[in-house]
C-alpha positions as a Markdown table, in Angstrom:
| # | Residue | x | y | z |
|---|---|---|---|---|
| 1 | Met | 0.0 | 0.2 | -0.4 |
| 2 | Ala | 1.2 | 3.5 | -0.9 |
| 3 | Gly | 1.9 | 6.2 | 2.0 |
| 4 | Pro | 0.8 | 9.6 | 1.5 |
| 5 | Ser | 1.8 | 11.6 | -1.4 |
| 6 | Arg | 4.8 | 14.1 | -0.9 |
| 7 | Val | 2.1 | 16.8 | -1.1 |
| 8 | Asp | -0.1 | 16.0 | 1.5 |
| 9 | Ser | 1.5 | 18.6 | 4.5 |
| 10 | Ser | -0.5 | 16.8 | 7.2 |
| 11 | Ala | 0.8 | 15.8 | 10.5 |
| 12 | Leu | 0.1 | 12.0 | 10.0 |
| 13 | Ser | 2.1 | 12.5 | 6.3 |
| 14 | Arg | 5.0 | 14.2 | 7.5 |
| 15 | Trp | 5.4 | 11.4 | 10.2 |
| 16 | Trp | 5.2 | 8.6 | 7.5 |
| 17 | Arg | 7.7 | 10.4 | 5.6 |
| 18 | Asn | 10.3 | 11.3 | 8.1 |
| 19 | Thr | 10.1 | 8.0 | 10.0 |
| 20 | Asp | 12.8 | 5.4 | 10.1 |
| 21 | Arg | 10.1 | 3.0 | 8.6 |
| 22 | Val | 13.0 | -0.2 | 7.9 |
| 23 | Thr | 13.4 | 0.0 | 11.9 |
| 24 | Leu | 9.4 | 0.4 | 11.8 |
| 25 | Ala | 8.7 | -2.4 | 10.1 |
| 26 | Cys | 11.3 | -4.1 | 12.4 |
| 27 | Val | 9.2 | -3.9 | 15.3 |
| 28 | Gly | 6.3 | -4.9 | 13.9 |
| 29 | Leu | 7.7 | -7.8 | 13.2 |
| 30 | Leu | 8.9 | -8.6 | 16.4 |
| 31 | Ile | 5.5 | -7.8 | 17.6 |
| 32 | Gly | 3.9 | -10.3 | 14.9 |
| 33 | Leu | 6.9 | -12.9 | 16.4 |
| 34 | Gly | 5.2 | -12.1 | 20.2 |
| 35 | Tyr | 1.8 | -13.2 | 19.1 |
| 36 | Val | 3.1 | -16.0 | 17.2 |
| 37 | Leu | 5.3 | -17.9 | 19.6 |
| 38 | Met | 3.1 | -16.6 | 22.6 |
| 39 | Leu | 0.8 | -19.2 | 20.7 |
| 40 | Ala | 2.8 | -22.0 | 20.7 |
| 41 | Ala | 3.9 | -21.4 | 24.2 |
| 42 | Ser | 1.6 | -20.2 | 26.8 |
| 43 | Pro | -1.1 | -22.2 | 26.8 |
| 44 | Ser | 1.0 | -25.3 | 27.9 |
| 45 | Val | 2.4 | -23.1 | 31.4 |
| 46 | Ala | -1.1 | -22.0 | 31.7 |
| 47 | Ala | -2.9 | -25.2 | 31.9 |
| 48 | Arg | 0.5 | -26.7 | 34.4 |
| 49 | Ile | -0.9 | -23.8 | 36.7 |
| 50 | Gly | -3.9 | -24.6 | 36.6 |
| 51 | Ala | -5.3 | -21.3 | 34.6 |
| 52 | Ser | -7.3 | -21.1 | 31.5 |
| 53 | Arg | -5.1 | -22.1 | 28.7 |
| 54 | Asn | -5.9 | -18.7 | 26.6 |
| 55 | Met | -4.9 | -16.6 | 29.9 |
| 56 | Phe | -1.9 | -15.4 | 28.8 |
| 57 | Ile | -2.4 | -15.3 | 25.2 |
| 58 | Leu | -5.2 | -12.6 | 25.9 |
| 59 | Lys | -3.8 | -10.9 | 28.1 |
| 60 | Gln | 0.1 | -10.3 | 25.4 |
| 61 | Ile | -2.9 | -9.4 | 22.7 |
| 62 | Ile | -3.6 | -6.8 | 24.9 |
| 63 | Phe | -0.5 | -5.5 | 26.3 |
| 64 | Leu | 1.3 | -5.9 | 22.3 |
| 65 | Leu | -1.6 | -4.1 | 21.0 |
| 66 | Leu | -0.8 | -1.3 | 23.4 |
| 67 | Ala | 2.2 | -1.3 | 23.1 |
| 68 | Gly | 2.0 | -1.0 | 19.6 |
| 69 | Gly | 0.0 | 2.2 | 20.1 |
| 70 | Ile | 2.7 | 3.6 | 22.3 |
| 71 | Val | 5.2 | 3.3 | 19.7 |
| 72 | Leu | 2.7 | 5.0 | 16.9 |
| 73 | Val | 2.0 | 7.7 | 19.5 |
| 74 | Val | 5.2 | 8.4 | 21.0 |
| 75 | Ser | 8.0 | 8.1 | 17.5 |
| 76 | Ser | 5.5 | 11.3 | 16.6 |
| 77 | Leu | 6.5 | 13.8 | 19.6 |
| 78 | Ser | 9.0 | 16.5 | 19.0 |
| 79 | Arg | 11.9 | 16.0 | 20.7 |
| 80 | Asn | 11.3 | 18.1 | 23.7 |
| 81 | Thr | 8.1 | 16.6 | 24.3 |
| 82 | Ile | 10.5 | 13.5 | 24.4 |
| 83 | Lys | 12.7 | 15.4 | 27.1 |
| 84 | Lys | 9.8 | 16.5 | 28.9 |
| 85 | Leu | 8.5 | 12.9 | 28.8 |
| 86 | Ala | 11.1 | 11.5 | 30.1 |
| 87 | Phe | 11.7 | 13.8 | 32.8 |
| 88 | Val | 8.2 | 13.0 | 34.3 |
| 89 | Gly | 8.5 | 9.7 | 33.5 |
| 90 | Gly | 11.5 | 8.8 | 35.1 |
| 91 | Ile | 10.5 | 10.9 | 38.5 |
| 92 | Ile | 7.3 | 8.8 | 38.2 |
| 93 | Ala | 9.5 | 5.2 | 38.1 |
| 94 | Leu | 12.1 | 6.6 | 40.2 |
| 95 | Gly | 9.2 | 6.9 | 43.4 |
| 96 | Ala | 7.8 | 3.4 | 42.2 |
| 97 | Thr | 11.1 | 1.9 | 42.1 |
| 98 | Ala | 11.6 | 2.7 | 45.8 |
| 99 | Met | 8.0 | 1.7 | 46.8 |
| 100 | Thr | 8.3 | -1.5 | 45.6 |
| 101 | Leu | 11.3 | -1.9 | 48.9 |
| 102 | Val | 7.6 | -1.0 | 51.2 |
| 103 | His | 4.7 | -2.2 | 49.7 |
| 104 | Gly | 6.3 | -4.7 | 46.7 |
| 105 | Met | 5.7 | -8.0 | 46.1 |
| 106 | Glu | 8.0 | -10.0 | 46.9 |
| 107 | Ile | 9.3 | -13.1 | 44.5 |
| 108 | Lys | 12.1 | -15.3 | 44.7 |
| 109 | Gly | 13.4 | -13.4 | 47.2 |
| 110 | Ala | 13.1 | -10.0 | 45.4 |
| 111 | Arg | 10.9 | -6.8 | 45.2 |
| 112 | Arg | 10.3 | -5.9 | 42.4 |
| 113 | Trp | 7.1 | -6.2 | 41.2 |
| 114 | Ile | 3.6 | -3.7 | 42.6 |
| 115 | Ser | 0.5 | -5.3 | 42.4 |
| 116 | Leu | -2.2 | -3.7 | 40.6 |
| 117 | Pro | -5.8 | -4.8 | 40.2 |
| 118 | Leu | -5.2 | -6.6 | 36.1 |
| 119 | Met | -1.8 | -6.7 | 36.1 |
| 120 | Ser | 1.7 | -6.6 | 37.9 |
| 121 | Val | 4.4 | -3.9 | 37.3 |
| 122 | Gln | 8.3 | -3.8 | 38.0 |
| 123 | Pro | 8.5 | 0.3 | 37.6 |
| 124 | Ser | 12.6 | -0.2 | 37.0 |
| 125 | Glu | 11.5 | -1.5 | 33.0 |
| 126 | Phe | 10.7 | 2.4 | 33.0 |
| 127 | Leu | 13.7 | 3.3 | 34.3 |
| 128 | Lys | 15.5 | 2.2 | 31.6 |
| 129 | Pro | 14.3 | 4.9 | 28.6 |
| 130 | Cys | 13.3 | 7.5 | 31.0 |
| 131 | Phe | 17.0 | 7.4 | 32.4 |
| 132 | Ala | 18.7 | 7.3 | 28.7 |
| 133 | Val | 16.9 | 10.8 | 27.6 |
| 134 | Val | 17.3 | 12.2 | 30.8 |
| 135 | Thr | 21.3 | 11.6 | 31.3 |
| 136 | Gly | 21.2 | 12.5 | 27.4 |
| 137 | Trp | 20.3 | 15.7 | 28.2 |
| 138 | Leu | 21.8 | 16.7 | 31.2 |
| 139 | Leu | 25.2 | 15.7 | 29.9 |
| 140 | Ser | 24.7 | 17.4 | 26.5 |
| 141 | Ala | 23.6 | 20.5 | 28.4 |
| 142 | Arg | 26.5 | 21.3 | 30.1 |
| 143 | Arg | 27.7 | 22.5 | 27.4 |
| 144 | Thr | 25.3 | 24.8 | 26.7 |
| 145 | Val | 23.5 | 26.2 | 29.3 |
| 146 | Val | 25.1 | 28.3 | 31.7 |
| 147 | Leu | 24.0 | 29.6 | 34.7 |
| 148 | Lys | 24.3 | 32.8 | 36.5 |
| 149 | Gly | 27.5 | 34.2 | 37.3 |
| 150 | Asn | 28.5 | 32.4 | 34.1 |
| 151 | Ile | 29.0 | 29.0 | 35.7 |
| 152 | Ala | 28.6 | 26.1 | 34.0 |
| 153 | Phe | 25.2 | 23.7 | 34.5 |
| 154 | Pro | 26.6 | 20.6 | 36.5 |
| 155 | Gly | 25.5 | 17.9 | 33.8 |
| 156 | Met | 28.0 | 15.0 | 34.7 |
| 157 | Leu | 27.5 | 15.8 | 39.0 |
| 158 | Leu | 23.3 | 15.6 | 38.3 |
| 159 | Ala | 23.9 | 12.3 | 35.8 |
| 160 | Phe | 25.9 | 10.6 | 38.6 |
| 161 | Ala | 23.8 | 11.5 | 41.4 |
| 162 | Ser | 21.0 | 10.4 | 39.3 |
| 163 | Phe | 22.9 | 7.2 | 38.3 |
| 164 | Ala | 23.5 | 6.4 | 42.3 |
| 165 | Ala | 19.8 | 6.8 | 43.3 |
| 166 | Ile | 19.1 | 4.0 | 41.2 |
| 167 | Leu | 22.4 | 2.1 | 41.6 |
| 168 | Val | 20.8 | 2.0 | 45.5 |
| 169 | Leu | 17.3 | 1.5 | 44.5 |
| 170 | Leu | 17.8 | -1.9 | 42.2 |
| 171 | Lys | 20.9 | -3.0 | 44.9 |
| 172 | Ser | 18.2 | -2.5 | 47.6 |
| 173 | Gln | 15.5 | -5.3 | 45.7 |
| 174 | Pro | 17.9 | -6.9 | 44.5 |
| 175 | Asp | 17.8 | -6.8 | 40.7 |
| 176 | Ile | 21.6 | -7.1 | 40.2 |
| 177 | Gly | 20.4 | -8.1 | 35.8 |
| 178 | Met | 18.5 | -4.6 | 35.7 |
| 179 | Leu | 21.6 | -2.7 | 37.5 |
| 180 | Ser | 24.0 | -4.4 | 34.7 |
| 181 | Val | 22.3 | -2.9 | 31.9 |
| 182 | Ile | 21.5 | 0.9 | 33.2 |
| 183 | Thr | 25.4 | 0.9 | 33.9 |
| 184 | Met | 26.3 | 0.0 | 30.6 |
| 185 | Val | 23.9 | 2.3 | 29.1 |
| 186 | Phe | 25.4 | 4.9 | 31.4 |
| 187 | Met | 28.8 | 4.1 | 30.2 |
| 188 | Thr | 28.3 | 3.6 | 26.9 |
| 189 | Gln | 25.9 | 7.4 | 26.6 |
| 190 | Leu | 29.6 | 8.8 | 29.0 |
| 191 | Phe | 31.3 | 7.3 | 26.5 |
| 192 | Val | 30.5 | 8.3 | 23.1 |
| 193 | Asp | 30.4 | 11.7 | 25.2 |
| 194 | Gly | 33.7 | 11.7 | 24.8 |
| 195 | Leu | 35.0 | 10.3 | 28.5 |
| 196 | Arg | 39.2 | 10.1 | 27.8 |
| 197 | Leu | 39.9 | 6.8 | 27.7 |
| 198 | Tyr | 41.3 | 6.2 | 31.3 |
| 199 | Trp | 38.5 | 6.6 | 32.6 |
| 200 | Val | 36.7 | 4.2 | 30.7 |
| 201 | Gly | 39.7 | 2.0 | 31.9 |
| 202 | Leu | 38.4 | 2.9 | 35.6 |
| 203 | Cys | 35.3 | 2.6 | 34.6 |
| 204 | Val | 35.5 | -0.6 | 33.0 |
| 205 | Ala | 37.5 | -1.5 | 36.5 |
| 206 | Ser | 34.8 | -0.6 | 38.8 |
| 207 | Met | 32.1 | -2.9 | 36.7 |
| 208 | Val | 34.7 | -5.1 | 37.0 |
| 209 | Gly | 34.4 | -5.1 | 41.4 |
| 210 | Ala | 31.4 | -4.4 | 41.7 |
| 211 | Phe | 30.1 | -7.6 | 39.8 |
| 212 | Gly | 32.6 | -9.4 | 42.2 |
| 213 | Ala | 31.2 | -7.6 | 45.0 |
| 214 | Ala | 27.8 | -9.1 | 44.2 |
| 215 | Tyr | 28.9 | -12.3 | 43.4 |
| 216 | Ile | 30.3 | -12.3 | 47.2 |
| 217 | Val | 27.3 | -10.3 | 48.9 |
| 218 | Phe | 24.7 | -11.9 | 46.8 |
| 219 | Pro | 24.1 | -15.7 | 47.0 |
| 220 | His | 22.0 | -16.3 | 43.8 |
| 221 | Val | 24.3 | -14.3 | 42.1 |
| 222 | Arg | 26.9 | -16.4 | 43.0 |
| 223 | Ser | 25.0 | -19.7 | 42.5 |
| 224 | Arg | 24.4 | -18.5 | 38.6 |
| 225 | Val | 27.9 | -17.8 | 38.3 |
| 226 | Gln | 29.2 | -21.1 | 39.9 |
| 227 | Arg | 25.8 | -23.3 | 37.5 |
| 228 | Phe | 27.8 | -21.7 | 34.3 |
| 229 | Leu | 31.5 | -21.8 | 35.3 |
| 230 | His | 30.8 | -25.2 | 36.4 |
| 231 | Pro | 28.8 | -27.6 | 34.9 |
| 232 | Asp | 28.7 | -30.3 | 37.7 |
| 233 | Val | 28.0 | -27.7 | 40.7 |
| 234 | Gly | 24.1 | -27.3 | 40.9 |
| 235 | Asp | 21.1 | -27.8 | 38.8 |
| 236 | His | 21.1 | -27.5 | 35.1 |
| 237 | Tyr | 17.5 | -28.5 | 34.2 |
| 238 | Gln | 16.3 | -25.5 | 32.9 |
| 239 | Ile | 19.6 | -24.6 | 31.2 |
| 240 | Asp | 19.8 | -28.5 | 29.8 |
| 241 | Thr | 16.4 | -28.5 | 28.6 |
| 242 | Ala | 16.3 | -25.4 | 26.5 |
| 243 | Leu | 19.8 | -26.2 | 24.6 |
| 244 | Arg | 17.9 | -30.2 | 23.8 |
| 245 | Ala | 15.0 | -27.7 | 22.8 |
| 246 | Phe | 17.6 | -26.2 | 20.2 |
| 247 | Gly | 19.3 | -29.6 | 19.0 |
| 248 | Asn | 15.4 | -31.4 | 18.5 |
| 249 | Gly | 14.3 | -28.5 | 15.8 |
| 250 | Gly | 17.9 | -28.7 | 14.0 |
| 251 | Leu | 17.3 | -26.7 | 10.9 |
| 252 | Leu | 13.4 | -25.9 | 9.9 |
| 253 | Gly | 11.6 | -26.7 | 13.6 |
| 254 | Arg | 9.6 | -29.9 | 14.4 |
| 255 | Gly | 6.6 | -27.7 | 13.2 |
| 256 | Pro | 4.0 | -25.4 | 15.3 |
| 257 | Gly | 2.4 | -26.5 | 18.1 |
| 258 | Glu | 5.0 | -29.9 | 18.5 |
| 259 | Gly | 7.8 | -29.1 | 20.6 |
| 260 | Arg | 8.3 | -30.2 | 24.0 |
| 261 | Val | 10.1 | -27.4 | 25.8 |
| 262 | Lys | 6.8 | -25.6 | 26.6 |
| 263 | Asp | 5.9 | -28.8 | 28.6 |
| 264 | Leu | 8.5 | -28.7 | 30.6 |
| 265 | Leu | 10.2 | -25.8 | 32.1 |
| 266 | Pro | 8.1 | -23.1 | 33.9 |
| 267 | Asp | 9.2 | -19.9 | 32.0 |
| 268 | Ala | 8.9 | -20.9 | 28.4 |
| 269 | His | 6.7 | -18.0 | 27.5 |
| 270 | Ala | 8.9 | -15.6 | 29.1 |
| 271 | Asp | 12.9 | -16.3 | 29.7 |
| 272 | Phe | 12.7 | -19.2 | 27.5 |
| 273 | Val | 10.6 | -18.4 | 24.7 |
| 274 | Phe | 13.5 | -18.0 | 22.6 |
| 275 | Ala | 13.5 | -22.2 | 23.1 |
| 276 | Val | 10.4 | -22.5 | 21.9 |
| 277 | Ala | 11.1 | -20.4 | 18.4 |
| 278 | Gly | 14.4 | -22.5 | 18.3 |
| 279 | Glu | 12.3 | -25.9 | 18.6 |
| 280 | Glu | 9.0 | -25.6 | 16.4 |
| 281 | Tyr | 10.4 | -23.3 | 14.1 |
| 282 | Gly | 14.5 | -24.1 | 13.8 |
| 283 | Leu | 17.2 | -22.5 | 13.4 |
| 284 | Leu | 16.5 | -19.9 | 10.5 |
| 285 | Leu | 13.6 | -18.4 | 12.3 |
| 286 | Cys | 16.2 | -17.9 | 15.6 |
| 287 | Val | 18.5 | -16.3 | 13.0 |
| 288 | Gly | 15.9 | -14.3 | 11.9 |
| 289 | Ile | 15.2 | -13.0 | 15.0 |
| 290 | Ile | 18.7 | -11.8 | 15.8 |
| 291 | Leu | 19.2 | -9.9 | 12.4 |
| 292 | Ile | 15.7 | -8.1 | 13.3 |
| 293 | Phe | 17.0 | -7.1 | 16.3 |
| 294 | Gly | 20.5 | -6.3 | 15.1 |
| 295 | Thr | 19.4 | -4.6 | 12.5 |
| 296 | Ile | 17.4 | -2.2 | 14.7 |
| 297 | Val | 20.6 | -1.5 | 16.9 |
| 298 | Ile | 22.7 | -0.7 | 13.6 |
| 299 | Arg | 20.4 | 1.1 | 11.7 |
| 300 | Thr | 20.5 | 3.5 | 14.8 |
| 301 | Leu | 23.5 | 3.5 | 14.6 |
| 302 | Leu | 24.2 | 4.6 | 11.5 |
| 303 | Lys | 21.9 | 7.5 | 11.5 |
| 304 | Leu | 23.2 | 8.9 | 14.6 |
| 305 | Met | 26.5 | 8.7 | 12.5 |
| 306 | Arg | 25.1 | 11.7 | 10.6 |
| 307 | Glu | 23.2 | 13.6 | 13.2 |
| 308 | Asp | 24.5 | 17.1 | 14.8 |
| 309 | Asp | 22.5 | 17.3 | 17.8 |
| 310 | Pro | 24.2 | 16.0 | 20.8 |
| 311 | Phe | 21.1 | 15.1 | 22.9 |
| 312 | Val | 19.8 | 13.0 | 20.2 |
| 313 | Ile | 23.6 | 10.9 | 19.6 |
| 314 | Ile | 23.5 | 10.6 | 23.0 |
| 315 | Ser | 20.1 | 9.9 | 24.4 |
| 316 | Ala | 19.6 | 7.5 | 21.3 |
| 317 | Ser | 22.7 | 5.9 | 22.2 |
| 318 | Gly | 21.4 | 5.3 | 25.1 |
| 319 | Leu | 18.2 | 3.8 | 24.3 |
| 320 | Val | 19.9 | 1.5 | 21.8 |
| 321 | Thr | 22.7 | -0.2 | 24.0 |
| 322 | Gly | 19.7 | -0.8 | 26.4 |
| 323 | Phe | 17.6 | -2.0 | 23.7 |
| 324 | Gly | 20.2 | -4.7 | 22.5 |
| 325 | Leu | 21.5 | -5.7 | 25.7 |
| 326 | Gln | 18.3 | -6.5 | 26.7 |
| 327 | Ala | 18.1 | -9.3 | 24.4 |
| 328 | Phe | 21.8 | -10.5 | 23.9 |
| 329 | Val | 20.6 | -11.4 | 27.9 |
| 330 | Asn | 17.9 | -13.1 | 26.8 |
| 331 | Met | 19.4 | -14.8 | 24.3 |
| 332 | Gly | 23.1 | -15.7 | 24.9 |
| 333 | Ser | 21.3 | -16.7 | 29.0 |
| 334 | Thr | 19.3 | -19.2 | 26.9 |
| 335 | Leu | 21.9 | -20.4 | 25.2 |
| 336 | His | 24.1 | -20.7 | 27.8 |
| 337 | Leu | 26.4 | -18.0 | 26.4 |
| 338 | Ile | 26.2 | -16.5 | 29.8 |
| 339 | Pro | 24.8 | -17.3 | 33.1 |
| 340 | Thr | 21.2 | -17.3 | 33.7 |
| 341 | Lys | 19.3 | -13.8 | 34.4 |
| 342 | Gly | 15.6 | -13.7 | 34.0 |
| 343 | Met | 14.9 | -10.8 | 31.4 |
| 344 | Thr | 12.5 | -10.7 | 28.4 |
| 345 | Leu | 13.1 | -11.3 | 24.9 |
| 346 | Pro | 11.6 | -7.1 | 23.9 |
| 347 | Phe | 7.9 | -7.3 | 22.3 |
| 348 | Ile | 8.3 | -11.8 | 22.2 |
| 349 | Ser | 8.5 | -13.0 | 26.2 |
| 350 | Tyr | 5.1 | -12.6 | 27.8 |
| 351 | Gly | 4.6 | -9.6 | 30.5 |
| 352 | Gly | 3.2 | -5.6 | 30.2 |
| 353 | Ser | 5.8 | -4.2 | 32.1 |
| 354 | Ser | 8.9 | -5.1 | 29.4 |
| 355 | Ala | 6.3 | -4.4 | 26.4 |
| 356 | Met | 5.5 | -1.2 | 27.4 |
| 357 | Ser | 8.9 | -0.1 | 28.3 |
| 358 | Val | 10.3 | -1.6 | 25.3 |
| 359 | Ala | 7.7 | -0.2 | 23.3 |
| 360 | Leu | 8.4 | 3.5 | 25.1 |
| 361 | Thr | 12.0 | 2.9 | 24.4 |
| 362 | Met | 11.5 | 2.4 | 20.3 |
| 363 | Gly | 9.0 | 5.1 | 20.5 |
| 364 | Met | 11.6 | 7.6 | 21.7 |
| 365 | Val | 14.4 | 6.1 | 19.3 |
| 366 | Leu | 12.0 | 6.7 | 16.7 |
| 367 | Ala | 10.9 | 10.1 | 17.8 |
| 368 | Leu | 15.1 | 11.0 | 18.2 |
| 369 | Thr | 16.0 | 10.2 | 14.7 |
| 370 | Arg | 13.1 | 11.0 | 12.7 |
| 371 | His | 14.4 | 13.9 | 10.2 |
| 372 | His | 13.5 | 17.5 | 11.6 |
| 373 | Val | 13.5 | 20.0 | 9.2 |
| 374 | Gly | 15.6 | 23.2 | 10.6 |
| 375 | Gln | 16.6 | 20.5 | 13.6 |
| 376 | Gly | 19.3 | 18.2 | 14.3 |
| 377 | Lys | 22.2 | 21.4 | 13.4 |
| 378 | Val | 24.1 | 22.5 | 16.2 |
| 379 | Ser | 25.7 | 25.8 | 16.4 |
| 380 | Gln | 30.0 | 25.8 | 15.5 |
| 381 | Arg | 30.4 | 26.8 | 18.9 |
| 382 | Val | 28.7 | 24.0 | 20.6 |
| 383 | Ala | 30.3 | 21.4 | 18.1 |
| 384 | Gln | 34.1 | 22.9 | 18.8 |
| 385 | Ser | 32.9 | 22.2 | 22.6 |
| 386 | Tyr | 33.7 | 18.7 | 22.0 |
| 387 | Lys | 37.2 | 18.1 | 23.3 |
| 388 | Pro | 39.1 | 15.8 | 20.1 |
| 389 | Gly | 38.7 | 12.4 | 20.5 |
| 390 | Ser | 34.8 | 12.5 | 21.4 |
| 391 | Leu | 32.3 | 10.0 | 19.4 |
| 392 | Leu | 30.8 | 13.7 | 19.2 |
| 393 | Glu | 33.1 | 16.0 | 17.8 |
| 394 | Arg | 32.2 | 17.0 | 13.6 |
| 395 | His | 34.4 | 18.2 | 11.0 |
| 396 | Pro | 34.0 | 21.4 | 9.3 |
| 397 | Gln | 31.6 | 20.7 | 6.0 |
């Protein structure tokens, strides 16, 4: 079907012409795969817990419809509106994450969820996109905003303060996986902003030290690492079952509905949905899923190389880093490439909080990378303020 005419000046037409339609199509494919794999994986899980076989399917239909709407609405917003949305959303998500420590549901020893009438919400999921955009503004504003008395805006200090607040909250839940992703997002943004290499080395060393401390302090982290490094230690039932599912699927899979892994794993519709895809639809679909995620990440980074607005570059880099890392953690842990971590596969795994937070992420990415007439050009003074070596440095035209 043809898109709107180029002479059509309506808001919908401008959005369609200026939005990255390849990335938008990839998001649509992931949502479609989410429906297909939920039909394959969830009935067995629901029957095993004594619920209606269609319970998860019906809920996920609503979640993915909302997610698709969020992507379309947020992608049509202006950059300034995205900034305001991130500030307001970040404050709400930070407050709700703090509330989980007092009124949160305790599941497997962690308080990460708030119970609502129709669903449970994990507020920290919404911290990722909001934090990335807020940090992008703080880091870029320190070179463009001057306070009274000719004092530079303390953007770097405020960015670190925001990260420290999130660190304390997620460590208290605890949610080391989410904290690791947000830490990697922050480190990526600092690197893109032009952090000198010796500071990058110091940050990497600090992260290694933090993981070592988590290994010592948190028993569940220590157990997962030991089981990953030593196959003869602990219970490997879930990983072994997932790996057998990939082997059973082969190149083309056993066929829709013919898989067995969904009958054996309690989280087949969530953390191990990639194994369901591998068993029923084979290696080709798994490679296709990886290519879709890779296309979104690489295409966004390539578009940012042609961007001149530091706020857009830093923010979108953080957003797409979090999106790609979440997909890698899910697929990597299912394939036993990294220690197991309960993290959803974006748009494909079951979960309302995950679907809507990832939709917010991709909506923001599409909005920030949308072509804006008269926008995206940074002044020569701002461009020159970035120190040599920064990824934001631009050569004179």
